[in-house]
A tleap script that builds the chain and sets N, CA, C and O, in Angstrom:
source leaprc.protein.ff14SB
mol = sequence {
  NTHR MET ASP LEU TYR VAL ALA ASP HIE PHE
  ASN ASN ARG VAL GLN LEU PHE GLU ARG GLY
  ASN ILE ASN GLY THR THR VAL ALA GLY SER
  GLY ALA SER GLY THR ILE ALA LEU HIE SER
  PRO ASN SER VAL ILE VAL ASP GLY ASN GLY
  TYR LEU PHE ILE ALA ASP SER GLY ASN ASN
  ARG ILE VAL GLY GLN ASN GLN ASN GLY PHE
  ARG CYS LEU VAL GLY CYS SER GLY GLY GLY
  SER CALA
}
set mol.1.N position { 57.459 149.591 141.004 }
set mol.1.CA position { 57.083 150.013 139.662 }
set mol.1.C position { 57.250 149.027 138.557 }
set mol.1.O position { 58.156 148.195 138.609 }
set mol.2.N position { 56.532 149.075 137.701 }
set mol.2.CA position { 56.504 148.177 136.498 }
set mol.2.C position { 57.111 148.806 135.268 }
set mol.2.O position { 56.553 149.684 134.610 }
set mol.3.N position { 58.397 148.246 134.987 }
set mol.3.CA position { 59.002 148.787 133.790 }
set mol.3.C position { 58.739 147.586 132.803 }
set mol.3.O position { 58.418 146.450 133.151 }
set mol.4.N position { 58.944 148.061 131.425 }
set mol.4.CA position { 58.886 147.050 130.311 }
set mol.4.C position { 60.091 147.084 129.551 }
set mol.4.O position { 60.430 148.101 128.947 }
set mol.5.N position { 60.730 146.073 129.544 }
set mol.5.CA position { 61.912 145.807 128.578 }
set mol.5.C position { 61.432 145.104 127.259 }
set mol.5.O position { 60.715 144.103 127.272 }
set mol.6.N position { 61.880 145.704 126.142 }
set mol.6.CA position { 61.593 145.057 124.866 }
set mol.6.C position { 62.749 144.803 124.181 }
set mol.6.O position { 63.647 145.640 124.093 }
set mol.7.N position { 62.807 143.559 123.618 }
set mol.7.CA position { 63.836 142.973 122.736 }
set mol.7.C position { 63.416 143.580 121.226 }
set mol.7.O position { 62.445 143.146 120.606 }
set mol.8.N position { 64.109 144.426 120.832 }
set mol.8.CA position { 63.864 145.297 119.624 }
set mol.8.C position { 64.722 144.524 118.474 }
set mol.8.O position { 65.811 144.932 118.070 }
set mol.9.N position { 64.107 143.417 118.035 }
set mol.9.CA position { 64.837 142.527 116.953 }
set mol.9.C position { 65.426 143.146 115.759 }
set mol.9.O position { 66.588 142.906 115.432 }
set mol.10.N position { 64.651 143.942 115.091 }
set mol.10.CA position { 65.108 144.644 113.891 }
set mol.10.C position { 66.161 145.725 114.072 }
set mol.10.O position { 66.921 146.034 113.154 }
set mol.11.N position { 66.191 146.238 115.154 }
set mol.11.CA position { 66.944 147.510 115.492 }
set mol.11.C position { 68.186 147.120 116.209 }
set mol.11.O position { 69.043 147.957 116.489 }
set mol.12.N position { 68.305 145.754 116.535 }
set mol.12.CA position { 69.398 145.172 117.232 }
set mol.12.C position { 69.694 145.833 118.616 }
set mol.12.O position { 70.819 146.207 118.947 }
set mol.13.N position { 68.655 145.934 119.338 }
set mol.13.CA position { 68.758 146.710 120.739 }
set mol.13.C position { 67.733 146.210 121.675 }
set mol.13.O position { 66.774 145.527 121.318 }
set mol.14.N position { 67.980 146.587 122.916 }
set mol.14.CA position { 66.889 146.325 124.027 }
set mol.14.C position { 66.633 147.650 124.628 }
set mol.14.O position { 67.500 148.408 125.063 }
set mol.15.N position { 65.313 147.862 124.609 }
set mol.15.CA position { 64.813 149.106 125.267 }
set mol.15.C position { 64.108 149.015 126.508 }
set mol.15.O position { 63.498 147.989 126.808 }
set mol.16.N position { 64.151 150.060 127.277 }
set mol.16.CA position { 63.396 150.052 128.546 }
set mol.16.C position { 62.355 151.205 128.578 }
set mol.16.O position { 62.701 152.377 128.434 }
set mol.17.N position { 61.158 150.851 128.761 }
set mol.17.CA position { 60.005 151.771 128.853 }
set mol.17.C position { 59.614 151.839 130.429 }
set mol.17.O position { 59.008 150.917 130.976 }
set mol.18.N position { 59.988 152.928 131.049 }
set mol.18.CA position { 59.659 152.943 132.491 }
set mol.18.C position { 58.120 153.569 132.541 }
set mol.18.O position { 57.566 154.321 131.739 }
set mol.19.N position { 57.687 153.046 133.642 }
set mol.19.CA position { 56.252 153.398 133.895 }
set mol.19.C position { 55.943 154.965 133.837 }
set mol.19.O position { 56.557 155.831 134.460 }
set mol.20.N position { 54.998 155.135 133.071 }
set mol.20.CA position { 54.529 156.567 132.814 }
set mol.20.C position { 55.177 157.275 131.673 }
set mol.20.O position { 54.766 158.346 131.228 }
set mol.21.N position { 56.264 156.588 131.202 }
set mol.21.CA position { 56.889 157.277 129.950 }
set mol.21.C position { 56.461 156.541 128.687 }
set mol.21.O position { 56.300 155.322 128.647 }
set mol.22.N position { 56.296 157.323 127.716 }
set mol.22.CA position { 55.926 156.708 126.183 }
set mol.22.C position { 57.254 156.516 125.510 }
set mol.22.O position { 57.257 155.724 124.568 }
set mol.23.N position { 58.322 157.072 125.812 }
set mol.23.CA position { 59.488 157.023 124.967 }
set mol.23.C position { 60.409 156.006 125.794 }
set mol.23.O position { 60.554 156.068 127.015 }
set mol.24.N position { 60.991 155.090 124.980 }
set mol.24.CA position { 61.871 154.084 125.578 }
set mol.24.C position { 63.373 154.634 125.533 }
set mol.24.O position { 63.716 155.593 124.842 }
set mol.25.N position { 64.164 153.945 126.309 }
set mol.25.CA position { 65.635 154.282 126.512 }
set mol.25.C position { 66.389 152.995 126.004 }
set mol.25.O position { 66.084 151.888 126.447 }
set mol.26.N position { 67.270 153.148 125.170 }
set mol.26.CA position { 68.093 152.035 124.717 }
set mol.26.C position { 69.037 151.685 125.888 }
set mol.26.O position { 69.778 152.530 126.389 }
set mol.27.N position { 68.976 150.372 126.311 }
set mol.27.CA position { 69.858 149.936 127.448 }
set mol.27.C position { 70.999 148.930 127.057 }
set mol.27.O position { 71.957 148.696 127.793 }
set mol.28.N position { 70.798 148.348 125.802 }
set mol.28.CA position { 71.712 147.461 125.342 }
set mol.28.C position { 71.604 147.440 123.871 }
set mol.28.O position { 70.526 147.636 123.309 }
set mol.29.N position { 72.772 147.190 123.198 }
set mol.29.CA position { 72.894 147.095 121.817 }
set mol.29.C position { 73.043 148.361 120.990 }
set mol.29.O position { 73.607 149.327 121.501 }
set mol.30.N position { 72.588 148.425 119.778 }
set mol.30.CA position { 72.779 149.615 118.921 }
set mol.30.C position { 72.157 150.911 119.525 }
set mol.30.O position { 70.949 150.997 119.742 }
set mol.31.N position { 73.025 151.898 119.780 }
set mol.31.CA position { 72.565 153.141 120.261 }
set mol.31.C position { 72.848 153.371 121.786 }
set mol.31.O position { 72.651 154.476 122.291 }
set mol.32.N position { 73.307 152.323 122.497 }
set mol.32.CA position { 73.607 152.375 123.876 }
set mol.32.C position { 75.096 152.429 124.067 }
set mol.32.O position { 75.817 151.600 123.512 }
set mol.33.N position { 75.537 153.295 124.766 }
set mol.33.CA position { 77.038 153.441 125.045 }
set mol.33.C position { 77.505 152.449 126.213 }
set mol.33.O position { 76.834 152.315 127.237 }
set mol.34.N position { 78.604 151.821 126.004 }
set mol.34.CA position { 79.161 150.934 127.055 }
set mol.34.C position { 78.429 149.658 127.120 }
set mol.34.O position { 78.454 149.035 128.181 }
set mol.35.N position { 77.793 149.206 126.130 }
set mol.35.CA position { 77.111 147.716 126.208 }
set mol.35.C position { 77.673 146.981 125.204 }
set mol.35.O position { 78.659 147.397 124.596 }
set mol.36.N position { 77.122 145.864 124.948 }
set mol.36.CA position { 77.449 144.842 124.042 }
set mol.36.C position { 76.738 144.978 122.681 }
set mol.36.O position { 75.621 145.490 122.622 }
set mol.37.N position { 77.367 144.530 121.604 }
set mol.37.CA position { 76.637 144.627 120.309 }
set mol.37.C position { 75.710 143.541 120.250 }
set mol.37.O position { 76.087 142.468 120.722 }
set mol.38.N position { 74.489 143.631 119.725 }
set mol.38.CA position { 73.493 142.715 119.588 }
set mol.38.C position { 73.239 142.515 118.125 }
set mol.38.O position { 73.443 143.435 117.333 }
set mol.39.N position { 72.805 141.354 117.745 }
set mol.39.CA position { 72.372 141.035 116.422 }
set mol.39.C position { 71.023 140.167 116.557 }
set mol.39.O position { 71.025 138.972 116.851 }
set mol.40.N position { 69.964 140.872 116.320 }
set mol.40.CA position { 68.550 140.256 116.232 }
set mol.40.C position { 68.180 139.722 117.715 }
set mol.40.O position { 67.903 138.526 117.797 }
set mol.41.N position { 68.156 140.399 118.734 }
set mol.41.CA position { 67.838 139.842 120.021 }
set mol.41.C position { 66.322 139.631 119.924 }
set mol.41.O position { 65.588 140.445 119.363 }
set mol.42.N position { 65.865 138.435 120.531 }
set mol.42.CA position { 64.431 138.190 120.489 }
set mol.42.C position { 63.768 137.874 121.730 }
set mol.42.O position { 62.564 137.617 121.742 }
set mol.43.N position { 64.528 137.876 122.855 }
set mol.43.CA position { 63.693 137.934 124.173 }
set mol.43.C position { 64.803 138.524 125.293 }
set mol.43.O position { 66.026 138.506 125.153 }
set mol.44.N position { 64.125 139.000 126.329 }
set mol.44.CA position { 64.963 139.541 127.502 }
set mol.44.C position { 64.200 139.262 128.755 }
set mol.44.O position { 62.972 139.339 128.788 }
set mol.45.N position { 64.913 138.946 129.756 }
set mol.45.CA position { 64.270 138.797 130.963 }
set mol.45.C position { 65.225 139.625 132.075 }
set mol.45.O position { 66.360 140.016 131.803 }
set mol.46.N position { 64.634 139.803 133.242 }
set mol.46.CA position { 65.212 140.616 134.244 }
set mol.46.C position { 65.209 139.640 135.373 }
set mol.46.O position { 64.204 138.962 135.592 }
set mol.47.N position { 66.405 139.526 136.178 }
set mol.47.CA position { 66.482 138.770 137.346 }
set mol.47.C position { 66.159 139.524 138.498 }
set mol.47.O position { 65.939 140.733 138.411 }
set mol.48.N position { 66.108 138.866 139.646 }
set mol.48.CA position { 65.702 139.701 140.935 }
set mol.48.C position { 66.600 140.902 141.352 }
set mol.48.O position { 66.261 141.752 142.175 }
set mol.49.N position { 67.779 140.869 140.689 }
set mol.49.CA position { 68.788 141.947 141.077 }
set mol.49.C position { 68.559 143.088 139.974 }
set mol.49.O position { 69.247 144.108 139.981 }
set mol.50.N position { 67.739 142.901 139.200 }
set mol.50.CA position { 67.517 143.988 138.001 }
set mol.50.C position { 68.543 143.955 136.839 }
set mol.50.O position { 68.774 144.936 136.132 }
set mol.51.N position { 69.161 142.706 136.696 }
set mol.51.CA position { 70.142 142.510 135.690 }
set mol.51.C position { 69.459 141.850 134.442 }
set mol.51.O position { 68.474 141.124 134.577 }
set mol.52.N position { 69.981 142.112 133.298 }
set mol.52.CA position { 69.216 141.593 131.971 }
set mol.52.C position { 69.947 140.287 131.668 }
set mol.52.O position { 71.082 139.998 132.049 }
set mol.53.N position { 69.102 139.521 130.904 }
set mol.53.CA position { 69.584 138.315 130.201 }
set mol.53.C position { 68.919 138.368 128.904 }
set mol.53.O position { 67.696 138.463 128.812 }
set mol.54.N position { 69.797 138.302 127.780 }
set mol.54.CA position { 69.211 138.518 126.364 }
set mol.54.C position { 69.552 137.439 125.497 }
set mol.54.O position { 70.720 137.086 125.338 }
set mol.55.N position { 68.410 136.806 124.828 }
set mol.55.CA position { 68.606 135.880 123.800 }
set mol.55.C position { 68.953 136.689 122.462 }
set mol.55.O position { 68.093 137.302 121.830 }
set mol.56.N position { 70.270 136.630 122.106 }
set mol.56.CA position { 70.820 137.409 120.955 }
set mol.56.C position { 70.859 136.349 119.764 }
set mol.56.O position { 71.866 135.712 119.456 }
set mol.57.N position { 69.703 136.261 119.184 }
set mol.57.CA position { 69.456 135.195 118.193 }
set mol.57.C position { 70.479 135.183 117.047 }
set mol.57.O position { 70.992 134.122 116.692 }
set mol.58.N position { 70.751 136.246 116.522 }
set mol.58.CA position { 71.520 136.635 115.348 }
set mol.58.C position { 72.928 136.289 115.621 }
set mol.58.O position { 73.673 136.154 114.650 }
set mol.59.N position { 73.377 136.134 116.780 }
set mol.59.CA position { 74.683 135.719 117.225 }
set mol.59.C position { 74.709 134.371 117.845 }
set mol.59.O position { 75.790 133.917 118.222 }
set mol.60.N position { 73.614 133.693 117.982 }
set mol.60.CA position { 73.443 132.384 118.603 }
set mol.60.C position { 74.098 132.298 119.945 }
set mol.60.O position { 74.980 131.474 120.183 }
set mol.61.N position { 73.614 133.236 120.891 }
set mol.61.CA position { 74.217 133.326 122.151 }
set mol.61.C position { 73.263 133.871 123.088 }
set mol.61.O position { 72.252 134.463 122.711 }
set mol.62.N position { 73.616 133.652 124.526 }
set mol.62.CA position { 72.873 134.392 125.446 }
set mol.62.C position { 73.725 135.355 126.166 }
set mol.62.O position { 74.785 134.952 126.645 }
set mol.63.N position { 73.368 136.596 126.293 }
set mol.63.CA position { 74.231 137.598 126.913 }
set mol.63.C position { 73.612 137.900 128.436 }
set mol.63.O position { 72.408 137.880 128.694 }
set mol.64.N position { 74.516 138.141 129.244 }
set mol.64.CA position { 74.106 138.438 130.668 }
set mol.64.C position { 74.655 139.794 131.020 }
set mol.64.O position { 75.562 140.324 130.378 }
set mol.65.N position { 74.036 140.361 132.124 }
set mol.65.CA position { 74.499 141.639 132.662 }
set mol.65.C position { 74.698 141.379 134.113 }
set mol.65.O position { 73.949 140.636 134.747 }
set mol.66.N position { 75.903 142.111 134.725 }
set mol.66.CA position { 76.098 142.151 136.228 }
set mol.66.C position { 76.598 143.453 136.434 }
set mol.66.O position { 76.451 144.363 135.618 }
set mol.67.N position { 77.263 143.569 137.648 }
set mol.67.CA position { 77.597 144.880 138.003 }
set mol.67.C position { 78.820 145.408 137.279 }
set mol.67.O position { 79.224 146.551 137.496 }
set mol.68.N position { 79.413 144.594 136.422 }
set mol.68.CA position { 80.543 144.910 135.534 }
set mol.68.C position { 80.107 145.130 134.258 }
set mol.68.O position { 80.978 145.333 133.412 }
set mol.69.N position { 78.851 145.138 133.889 }
set mol.69.CA position { 78.466 145.284 132.362 }
set mol.69.C position { 77.888 144.058 131.667 }
set mol.69.O position { 77.316 143.193 132.330 }
set mol.70.N position { 78.009 143.974 130.502 }
set mol.70.CA position { 77.403 142.844 129.750 }
set mol.70.C position { 78.427 141.989 129.234 }
set mol.70.O position { 79.487 142.491 128.860 }
set mol.71.N position { 78.211 140.600 129.161 }
set mol.71.CA position { 79.168 139.589 128.799 }
set mol.71.C position { 78.454 138.444 128.133 }
set mol.71.O position { 77.271 138.229 128.400 }
set mol.72.N position { 79.066 137.760 127.347 }
set mol.72.CA position { 78.469 136.519 126.725 }
set mol.72.C position { 78.454 135.371 127.856 }
set mol.72.O position { 79.394 135.184 128.629 }
set mol.73.N position { 77.380 134.703 127.847 }
set mol.73.CA position { 77.408 133.429 128.871 }
set mol.73.C position { 77.360 132.107 128.078 }
set mol.73.O position { 78.009 131.116 128.412 }
set mol.74.N position { 76.558 132.159 127.019 }
set mol.74.CA position { 76.447 130.597 126.415 }
set mol.74.C position { 76.612 131.060 124.873 }
set mol.74.O position { 76.188 132.144 124.474 }
set mol.75.N position { 77.269 130.128 124.059 }
set mol.75.CA position { 77.431 130.296 122.555 }
set mol.75.C position { 78.453 131.433 122.333 }
set mol.75.O position { 78.313 132.147 121.339 }
set mol.76.N position { 79.413 131.636 123.143 }
set mol.76.CA position { 80.455 132.639 122.987 }
set mol.76.C position { 81.446 132.538 121.848 }
set mol.76.O position { 82.025 133.529 121.402 }
set mol.77.N position { 81.631 131.258 121.373 }
set mol.77.CA position { 82.396 131.176 120.329 }
set mol.77.C position { 81.610 131.218 118.911 }
set mol.77.O position { 82.185 130.899 117.870 }
set mol.78.N position { 80.464 131.569 118.938 }
set mol.78.CA position { 79.617 131.733 117.671 }
set mol.78.C position { 78.985 130.488 117.226 }
set mol.78.O position { 78.308 130.453 116.199 }
set mol.79.N position { 79.205 129.371 118.037 }
set mol.79.CA position { 78.707 128.148 117.453 }
set mol.79.C position { 77.359 127.536 118.172 }
set mol.79.O position { 76.926 126.400 117.979 }
set mol.80.N position { 76.804 128.499 119.017 }
set mol.80.CA position { 75.523 127.880 119.681 }
set mol.80.C position { 74.448 127.711 118.683 }
set mol.80.O position { 74.332 128.419 117.683 }
set mol.81.N position { 73.674 126.744 119.005 }
set mol.81.CA position { 72.552 126.408 118.021 }
set mol.81.C position { 71.150 126.031 118.706 }
set mol.81.O position { 70.073 126.089 118.113 }
set mol.82.N position { 71.310 125.666 119.945 }
set mol.82.CA position { 70.019 125.264 120.627 }
set mol.82.C position { 69.611 126.160 121.560 }
set mol.82.O position { 68.575 125.962 122.195 }
savepdb mol mol.pdb
quit
């Protein structure tokens, strides 16, 4: 199946649009339970295992997902800039 993940910059969330559905489901950030808070995410990718990696631009960090949930990978002290 071809699902579409969208980094919803202004609503501080990542949404999943599953094939055949016109409505998205919030999977990370604002409005999703059990996830990490996001501030202005601007891109998202999915790895071969189906885990998300999010460029959380407002927090200057990269967030990753694994079987235990979401965690900060890069820029975790708030000082990321590149």
